[in-house]
Backbone atoms as SQL, in Angstrom:
CREATE TABLE atoms (id INTEGER PRIMARY KEY, chain TEXT, resi INTEGER, resn TEXT, atom TEXT, x REAL, y REAL, z REAL);
INSERT INTO atoms VALUES
  (1, 'A', 1, 'MET', 'N', 0.845, -1.176, 0.000),
  (2, 'A', 1, 'MET', 'CA', 0.000, 0.000, 0.000),
  (3, 'A', 1, 'MET', 'C', 0.891, 1.241, 0.000),
  (4, 'A', 2, 'GLY', 'N', 0.391, 2.272, -0.631),
  (5, 'A', 2, 'GLY', 'CA', 1.115, 3.534, -0.684),
  (6, 'A', 2, 'GLY', 'C', 0.520, 4.557, 0.264),
  (7, 'A', 3, 'TRP', 'N', 1.053, 5.777, 0.204),
  (8, 'A', 3, 'TRP', 'CA', 0.596, 6.818, 1.122),
  (9, 'A', 3, 'TRP', 'C', -0.867, 7.195, 0.935),
  (10, 'A', 4, 'PRO', 'N', -1.441, 7.180, -0.288),
  (11, 'A', 4, 'PRO', 'CA', -2.865, 7.528, -0.380),
  (12, 'A', 4, 'PRO', 'C', -3.763, 6.564, 0.399),
  (13, 'A', 5, 'GLN', 'N', -3.409, 5.293, 0.374),
  (14, 'A', 5, 'GLN', 'CA', -4.204, 4.311, 1.105),
  (15, 'A', 5, 'GLN', 'C', -4.104, 4.548, 2.610),
  (16, 'A', 6, 'TYR', 'N', -2.890, 4.846, 3.100),
  (17, 'A', 6, 'TYR', 'CA', -2.712, 5.099, 4.530),
  (18, 'A', 6, 'TYR', 'C', -3.450, 6.370, 4.961),
  (19, 'A', 7, 'VAL', 'N', -3.410, 7.401, 4.139),
  (20, 'A', 7, 'VAL', 'CA', -4.128, 8.635, 4.454),
  (21, 'A', 7, 'VAL', 'C', -5.627, 8.370, 4.483),
  (22, 'A', 8, 'TYR', 'N', -6.133, 7.630, 3.507),
  (23, 'A', 8, 'TYR', 'CA', -7.560, 7.332, 3.471),
  (24, 'A', 8, 'TYR', 'C', -7.985, 6.535, 4.702),
  (25, 'A', 9, 'ILE', 'N', -7.202, 5.536, 5.070),
  (26, 'A', 9, 'ILE', 'CA', -7.514, 4.728, 6.248),
  (27, 'A', 9, 'ILE', 'C', -7.514, 5.602, 7.499),
  (28, 'A', 10, 'ALA', 'N', -6.521, 6.471, 7.636),
  (29, 'A', 10, 'ALA', 'CA', -6.446, 7.341, 8.814),
  (30, 'A', 10, 'ALA', 'C', -7.653, 8.273, 8.891),
  (31, 'A', 11, 'LEU', 'N', -8.030, 8.872, 7.767),
  (32, 'A', 11, 'LEU', 'CA', -9.164, 9.796, 7.772),
  (33, 'A', 11, 'LEU', 'C', -10.475, 9.086, 8.096),
  (34, 'A', 12, 'THR', 'N', -10.667, 7.902, 7.560),
  (35, 'A', 12, 'THR', 'CA', -11.912, 7.185, 7.866),
  (36, 'A', 12, 'THR', 'C', -11.939, 6.729, 9.322),
  (37, 'A', 13, 'LEU', 'N', -10.788, 6.347, 9.862),
  (38, 'A', 13, 'LEU', 'CA', -10.753, 5.954, 11.271),
  (39, 'A', 13, 'LEU', 'C', -11.008, 7.147, 12.187),
  (40, 'A', 14, 'ILE', 'N', -10.539, 8.331, 11.811),
  (41, 'A', 14, 'ILE', 'CA', -10.839, 9.536, 12.584),
  (42, 'A', 14, 'ILE', 'C', -12.340, 9.805, 12.553),
  (43, 'A', 15, 'GLY', 'N', -12.930, 9.714, 11.366),
  (44, 'A', 15, 'GLY', 'CA', -14.376, 9.916, 11.250),
  (45, 'A', 15, 'GLY', 'C', -15.158, 8.896, 12.060),
  (46, 'A', 16, 'LEU', 'N', -14.712, 7.653, 12.032),
  (47, 'A', 16, 'LEU', 'CA', -15.374, 6.609, 12.816),
  (48, 'A', 16, 'LEU', 'C', -15.236, 6.888, 14.312),
  (49, 'A', 17, 'SER', 'N', -14.067, 7.332, 14.740),
  (50, 'A', 17, 'SER', 'CA', -13.847, 7.645, 16.155),
  (51, 'A', 17, 'SER', 'C', -14.779, 8.752, 16.623),
  (52, 'A', 18, 'VAL', 'N', -14.947, 9.786, 15.818),
  (53, 'A', 18, 'VAL', 'CA', -15.851, 10.883, 16.165),
  (54, 'A', 18, 'VAL', 'C', -17.288, 10.370, 16.249),
  (55, 'A', 19, 'SER', 'N', -17.672, 9.542, 15.297),
  (56, 'A', 19, 'SER', 'CA', -19.023, 9.003, 15.299),
  (57, 'A', 19, 'SER', 'C', -19.261, 8.112, 16.520),
  (58, 'A', 20, 'LEU', 'N', -18.282, 7.300, 16.874),
  (59, 'A', 20, 'LEU', 'CA', -18.427, 6.442, 18.051),
  (60, 'A', 20, 'LEU', 'C', -18.463, 7.269, 19.342),
  (61, 'A', 21, 'ALA', 'N', -17.668, 8.343, 19.392),
  (62, 'A', 21, 'ALA', 'CA', -17.662, 9.195, 20.583),
  (63, 'A', 21, 'ALA', 'C', -19.006, 9.890, 20.762),
  (64, 'A', 22, 'ASN', 'N', -19.681, 10.204, 19.664),
  (65, 'A', 22, 'ASN', 'CA', -20.970, 10.896, 19.721),
  (66, 'A', 22, 'ASN', 'C', -22.163, 9.943, 19.672),
  (67, 'A', 23, 'HIS', 'N', -21.896, 8.664, 19.661),
  (68, 'A', 23, 'HIS', 'CA', -22.975, 7.675, 19.545),
  (69, 'A', 23, 'HIS', 'C', -24.005, 7.862, 20.661),
  (70, 'A', 24, 'ASP', 'N', -25.258, 7.900, 20.265),
  (71, 'A', 24, 'ASP', 'CA', -26.402, 8.002, 21.177),
  (72, 'A', 24, 'ASP', 'C', -26.500, 9.361, 21.871),
  (73, 'A', 25, 'GLN', 'N', -25.807, 10.364, 21.349),
  (74, 'A', 25, 'GLN', 'CA', -25.905, 11.723, 21.877),
  (75, 'A', 25, 'GLN', 'C', -26.963, 12.487, 21.093),
  (76, 'A', 26, 'PRO', 'N', -27.639, 13.436, 21.732),
  (77, 'A', 26, 'PRO', 'CA', -28.651, 14.212, 21.028),
  (78, 'A', 26, 'PRO', 'C', -28.061, 15.051, 19.893),
  (79, 'A', 27, 'LYS', 'N', -28.722, 15.042, 18.769),
  (80, 'A', 27, 'LYS', 'CA', -28.340, 15.853, 17.605),
  (81, 'A', 27, 'LYS', 'C', -29.559, 15.885, 16.700),
  (82, 'A', 28, 'LYS', 'N', -30.536, 16.724, 17.048),
  (83, 'A', 28, 'LYS', 'CA', -31.806, 16.723, 16.321),
  (84, 'A', 28, 'LYS', 'C', -32.323, 15.294, 16.230),
  (85, 'A', 29, 'GLY', 'N', -32.403, 14.673, 17.324),
  (86, 'A', 29, 'GLY', 'CA', -32.711, 13.256, 17.420),
  (87, 'A', 29, 'GLY', 'C', -31.570, 12.640, 18.205),
  (88, 'A', 30, 'LYS', 'N', -30.972, 11.613, 17.687),
  (89, 'A', 30, 'LYS', 'CA', -29.826, 10.994, 18.341),
  (90, 'A', 30, 'LYS', 'C', -28.762, 10.672, 17.308),
  (91, 'A', 31, 'GLU', 'N', -27.530, 10.759, 17.745),
  (92, 'A', 31, 'GLU', 'CA', -26.395, 10.351, 16.915),
  (93, 'A', 31, 'GLU', 'C', -26.357, 8.831, 16.913),
  (94, 'A', 32, 'ASN', 'N', -26.059, 8.237, 15.760),
  (95, 'A', 32, 'ASN', 'CA', -26.012, 6.783, 15.655),
  (96, 'A', 32, 'ASN', 'C', -24.789, 6.378, 14.845),
  (97, 'A', 33, 'ALA', 'N', -23.917, 5.573, 15.442),
  (98, 'A', 33, 'ALA', 'CA', -22.678, 5.161, 14.786),
  (99, 'A', 33, 'ALA', 'C', -22.895, 4.024, 13.793),
  (100, 'A', 34, 'ILE', 'N', -23.985, 3.307, 13.881),
  (101, 'A', 34, 'ILE', 'CA', -24.217, 2.141, 13.026),
  (102, 'A', 34, 'ILE', 'C', -24.209, 2.499, 11.535),
  (103, 'A', 35, 'PRO', 'N', -24.913, 3.538, 11.091),
  (104, 'A', 35, 'PRO', 'CA', -24.854, 3.877, 9.659),
  (105, 'A', 35, 'PRO', 'C', -23.445, 4.264, 9.201),
  (106, 'A', 36, 'THR', 'N', -22.683, 4.919, 10.075),
  (107, 'A', 36, 'THR', 'CA', -21.308, 5.274, 9.726),
  (108, 'A', 36, 'THR', 'C', -20.471, 4.024, 9.526),
  (109, 'A', 37, 'ILE', 'N', -20.620, 3.060, 10.405),
  (110, 'A', 37, 'ILE', 'CA', -19.864, 1.809, 10.284),
  (111, 'A', 37, 'ILE', 'C', -20.258, 1.076, 9.007),
  (112, 'A', 38, 'LEU', 'N', -21.535, 0.981, 8.733),
  (113, 'A', 38, 'LEU', 'CA', -21.990, 0.285, 7.525),
  (114, 'A', 38, 'LEU', 'C', -21.497, 0.984, 6.258),
  (115, 'A', 39, 'ALA', 'N', -21.552, 2.315, 6.241),
  (116, 'A', 39, 'ALA', 'CA', -21.071, 3.059, 5.072),
  (117, 'A', 39, 'ALA', 'C', -19.576, 2.875, 4.889),
  (118, 'A', 40, 'MET', 'N', -18.825, 2.885, 5.990),
  (119, 'A', 40, 'MET', 'CA', -17.384, 2.717, 5.906),
  (120, 'A', 40, 'MET', 'C', -17.031, 1.330, 5.358),
  (121, 'A', 41, 'VAL', 'N', -17.708, 0.309, 5.840),
  (122, 'A', 41, 'VAL', 'CA', -17.455, -1.053, 5.357),
  (123, 'A', 41, 'VAL', 'C', -17.777, -1.158, 3.866),
  (124, 'A', 42, 'LEU', 'N', -18.880, -0.568, 3.443),
  (125, 'A', 42, 'LEU', 'CA', -19.249, -0.604, 2.032),
  (126, 'A', 42, 'LEU', 'C', -18.205, 0.100, 1.168),
  (127, 'A', 43, 'VAL', 'N', -17.756, 1.276, 1.583),
  (128, 'A', 43, 'VAL', 'CA', -16.758, 2.021, 0.803),
  (129, 'A', 43, 'VAL', 'C', -15.434, 1.257, 0.756),
  (130, 'A', 44, 'TYR', 'N', -14.993, 0.704, 1.882),
  (131, 'A', 44, 'TYR', 'CA', -13.764, -0.097, 1.884),
  (132, 'A', 44, 'TYR', 'C', -13.887, -1.284, 0.938),
  (133, 'A', 45, 'TYR', 'N', -15.033, -1.941, 0.954),
  (134, 'A', 45, 'TYR', 'CA', -15.243, -3.091, 0.073),
  (135, 'A', 45, 'TYR', 'C', -15.158, -2.671, -1.399),
  (136, 'A', 46, 'LEU', 'N', -15.821, -1.572, -1.745),
  (137, 'A', 46, 'LEU', 'CA', -15.786, -1.098, -3.130),
  (138, 'A', 46, 'LEU', 'C', -14.375, -0.693, -3.553),
  (139, 'A', 47, 'LEU', 'N', -13.649, -0.017, -2.667),
  (140, 'A', 47, 'LEU', 'CA', -12.276, 0.369, -2.995),
  (141, 'A', 47, 'LEU', 'C', -11.379, -0.858, -3.136),
  (142, 'A', 48, 'TRP', 'N', -11.590, -1.849, -2.270),
  (143, 'A', 48, 'TRP', 'CA', -10.784, -3.068, -2.343),
  (144, 'A', 48, 'TRP', 'C', -11.058, -3.808, -3.653),
  (145, 'A', 49, 'LYS', 'N', -12.349, -3.953, -3.993),
  (146, 'A', 49, 'LYS', 'CA', -12.703, -4.632, -5.240),
  (147, 'A', 49, 'LYS', 'C', -12.205, -3.856, -6.466),
  (148, 'A', 50, 'GLY', 'N', -12.117, -2.531, -6.356),
  (149, 'A', 50, 'GLY', 'CA', -11.640, -1.703, -7.452),
  (150, 'A', 50, 'GLY', 'C', -10.126, -1.644, -7.560),
  (151, 'A', 51, 'GLY', 'N', -9.414, -2.242, -6.627),
  (152, 'A', 51, 'GLY', 'CA', -7.960, -2.305, -6.703),
  (153, 'A', 51, 'GLY', 'C', -7.212, -1.184, -5.998),
  (154, 'A', 52, 'PHE', 'N', -7.903, -0.369, -5.198),
  (155, 'A', 52, 'PHE', 'CA', -7.249, 0.754, -4.530),
  (156, 'A', 52, 'PHE', 'C', -6.173, 0.287, -3.562),
  (157, 'A', 53, 'PHE', 'N', -6.347, -0.880, -2.963),
  (158, 'A', 53, 'PHE', 'CA', -5.394, -1.376, -1.982),
  (159, 'A', 53, 'PHE', 'C', -4.395, -2.386, -2.546),
  (160, 'A', 54, 'SER', 'N', -4.389, -2.578, -3.856),
  (161, 'A', 54, 'SER', 'CA', -3.445, -3.537, -4.442),
  (162, 'A', 54, 'SER', 'C', -2.119, -2.857, -4.749),
  (163, 'A', 55, 'GLU', 'N', -1.068, -3.625, -4.790),
  (164, 'A', 55, 'GLU', 'CA', 0.263, -3.109, -5.074),
  (165, 'A', 55, 'GLU', 'C', 0.461, -2.745, -6.523),
  (166, 'A', 56, 'ALA', 'N', -0.429, -3.163, -7.393),
  (167, 'A', 56, 'ALA', 'CA', -0.270, -2.932, -8.824),
  (168, 'A', 56, 'ALA', 'C', -0.364, -1.453, -9.201),
  (169, 'A', 57, 'HIS', 'N', -0.958, -0.636, -8.339),
  (170, 'A', 57, 'HIS', 'CA', -1.146, 0.773, -8.662),
  (171, 'A', 57, 'HIS', 'C', 0.002, 1.663, -8.213),
  (172, 'A', 58, 'LEU', 'N', 1.041, 1.079, -7.613),
  (173, 'A', 58, 'LEU', 'CA', 2.165, 1.891, -7.133),
  (174, 'A', 58, 'LEU', 'C', 3.184, 2.114, -8.196);
């Protein structure tokens, strides 16, 4: 993996951390980390299937 992959992973983990920290907190309703986790897994899967994490792109 190259630096773009590491940067992307770091940014998504930061976003996930913020979502988990705010989980079940009021925000015009309630904050919920579950949709964030599901969206992150879906995006990682699509990027993996598209070759973003393969060594061939370096």
